[in-house]
C-alpha positions, 0 to 999 in steps of 0.5 A: 535211123541207122544204128550209128545215128542212134548211138550218136543221138544217145551220146549227144543227149547224155553230153547235153545232160552232163553239160546242163548239170555242170552249168547248174552246179556252176551257177549255184556256186556263183550264187552261193559266193554272191550270198557270202559276199553280200553277207560279208559286206552287210557285216562290215557296214553294220559293225561300225554303226553298231559300235557308234550306237553303243558309244552313244548309249554309253555316253547317255548312261554316263550322263544319267549317272553323273546327273543322279 
């Protein structure tokens, strides 16, 4: 292998490593965004059901107080 071929092979290897690093960083960022989106959806779905549970508990407590 000539000197030029060896240098090209080294450049190609470093380029492939850099591309792989960028790919890992991109997919990690996408994964983190997906976790945040799923967490936000979970919170927005859970809050109304929690409020409903608290309302029912409040009504049950009112019944207990009014009935002695």
